[in-house]
N, C-alpha and C positions, 0 to 999 in steps of 0.2 A: 729351712723351708725347702720343699721339694718342687723343683721346676721341671716342666715339660718343655723341651726345646724342639720345635718343629722346623727343621732346616735341612734342606737337601744338599747344600754346599758344604763339603767336608772342611774346607779351610775356615769358613765363617763359623761353622759349628764348633770347631776346636777353640777358636778365639773366644766365642761366647761362653762355652763350657768352662774354660779356664778362668775367665773373669768371674763367673758365678760361683765357681768352687772357692775362689779366693775370698768371696764374701760369705762363705760358710754354707752355701746352698748345695744340696744334692741335685744332680741333673740327670734326667733321662732324655737322650736325644733320639729323635725319630726323623726319618726323611720322607715318609709317605703319609698321606691323609688317613689311610686305613689304620695304620699304627697309632696315629694321633688319637683317633676315636677309641681305640682299644685301651689306651693308657691314660686318657685324660682324667679319669676318675681318681687317679693317684695324685694328681697335680694340685699344688697349692697356688701356683701361678703358671701362666703359659706365655711363651714367646713364640710367635707364629710368623713364619715367612709365607708370602702369598704365592710364590713361584714354585709350586710343587709339581712333580711329574705325573701324578695320578688323578689330581682333582684341583680345580681352581681354588685358590686359597680363600677367596671370599665365600664360596659355597661351603668350604670346610668350616669357616668361622661361624656361619649360620647354623650348621649342624652341631658344632661344639656347644653353641649357646643353648641348644635345646636339651642338652644333657649335663651341662657344667656351668656353674656360676663363678668359677675361680677368676681372679684378676687376669686379664689378658692384654698383652701389648703386641700389636702388629709391628714386625721389623722387616721392611721390604724395600726393594728398589723402585717400586711403583710410586711416583711422586705427583701424578696428575691430581688436581683437586677432586675430580670425580671419584677416583680411587679412595682418597682420604675420607671423603664424605660417606661413601658406601661402607668403608670399613668401620667407621664410627657408628653408623646407623645399624650395622649388623651386630654390634655389641662389643667392639673393642673399647678398652678403657683408655688406650693411648695409641698413637700411630707414629712410628719412627721411620724415617726414610734413610736408606743406605746411600752413600757412606755416612757414618755417624761417629762421633767421639765416644769411646767406650765409657768414659766417666759420666757423660751425659745420660747414656742409656741406663747405667747403674743407678743414677740419681732418679731417673724416671721410674725405674722398677721400685725403688724404695718408696717413692711418693705414692705410686699406685697401690702398693701393698699397705701402706700406712693409712691411706685415705679411702680405700675401697669400701663403699657403703658407709662413708664417714658420717652422713646425715641419716639418722634413724636406724642404723644397722651396726651391730657388733661385728668385729672381725670374725669371719666364718659364716656370715649371712643371716644371723638371727636378728629379730627386731630389738632395737636398743631400749625401747620403752613399750613393754607388753601392754601397758594400760592406755596407750595413746588411742584417742577416739578417732573414728572415721570422720572425714570432712566431706561435705557435699557442696558442689557448685552446680546448680541446675540439676541435670539428670546424671551428673558424674559424681561417683563416690570414691574417695581415696582413703584406703585403710592402711595406715602406717604399720600397725602390728602384724597384719597378715601380708603386707606388701602386695596388695592387690588394688586394681583399679576397675571399676564397673561403670559402664555407660549404658543408661537405660536398662539396668539390670543384668547386662551381659558383661562378662569379664573380658578385659582387653589386656593383652600381653605387651608389656614394655620391657626394654632392656633395663639392667640394674641402674645405669646412670640416668636414663630417662625417668625412672621411678624416683630416684633420689632427688632430682631437680624438682619434680612435681611435689614430692613430700615436703621438701623444704618450703616451697611456696605455700602449701596447704597448712603448714604448721602455724603460720602467722598470716592468714589471708588478707588481713586489713592493711598490711605493710607492703611497700614497694621495696624489693630486694635489689641492691646494686649488683652489677655484673661481677665486681670484685669480690663481694661477699659470697656470691654463689660459687664462683671459681675457687675461692679459698676453702669454703666449707666442703665442697664436693670433690674438687680435684687437688686441693692443696697448692694451687698456683693462681695467685690473684692477677697475674700479668698476661701477656699476649700468647704464651705458649699454648694455653688451652682455650683461648678465646673463641676460635672457630668451632671447637668441639661443643661449647655451650650452645651456640646458635643451631648447630646440627641436632642436638638432643632436644632442644625446645621445638624445633620443626618436627621431630619425630613424635613427640607427645601430641602435638596438634593433629598430625596426619593420622596416627594410629587410633586416637580417640574419635576422630571425625568431628571435633569441636574446636575450631580455630580460636574461639573466644575463651577457651579454658586457661590459656596463658596470655596475659595482657602485656604488651611491650610498652615500656615507658621510654620513649626515644631519648637517647643520649645518657640513660642512667641504668636501666635494668628491667626486671620483670616482676609481675604480680599475678596472683591467682585471679582469674576472671570472675566477675560477679555472676550470680545465677541468671540475672537478666541478660547479660552478654552471652552466656553459654546457650540458654534456651532461645534467645532471640535469633541467633545465627542458625540454630537447628530449624526453627520455624521458617526462616527466610530461605532455607535450602529446599524446602518441600515444593 
């Protein structure tokens, strides 16, 4: 696999590059946002530091996500909850805070690569089931094959993870899905490491669609696709 390492610290870049090479990856290291944008199309996964000299890393992440859907892990010293949430909402598949254990980072890379698009997507971004039918909840349409979401006829852009969560719920809308199931199916981690990430992505789905009732929270257990009445009822209430 070809990795794009976006890291301006030489010492950290050498350590990461060596660890990745030992795992059989080829690595292109860049230290500036402009170079990251230039080379991201070559990447099969991305490690992104947020402390870059020419552009804020979160802004770069947003720009990368407009042109590239490769698995991406933020590796940064920024540890505030706000930064973590913003990184996940901007499209990161995982968020690792420095300092970290190299073995843990490699394990997270393997998990993200293995599970990227785990529900409804083949490795590489194609739909896993080209015959999957679109599902409607009120005026929201989820199309697993096309990986699109439309609200009142207009397409809404979700991150890959946000779409994967919504598609999982839409595949069996009559069922309540436990947090552990969703985390295992989408992140490959049924425990606490990705728990906050799930909440952030559910919040992202609700906010971007403008339909808070689209994802129903079952307190203490998990989530379910909202009923048409719940989705349309909240839309009417908001008028």
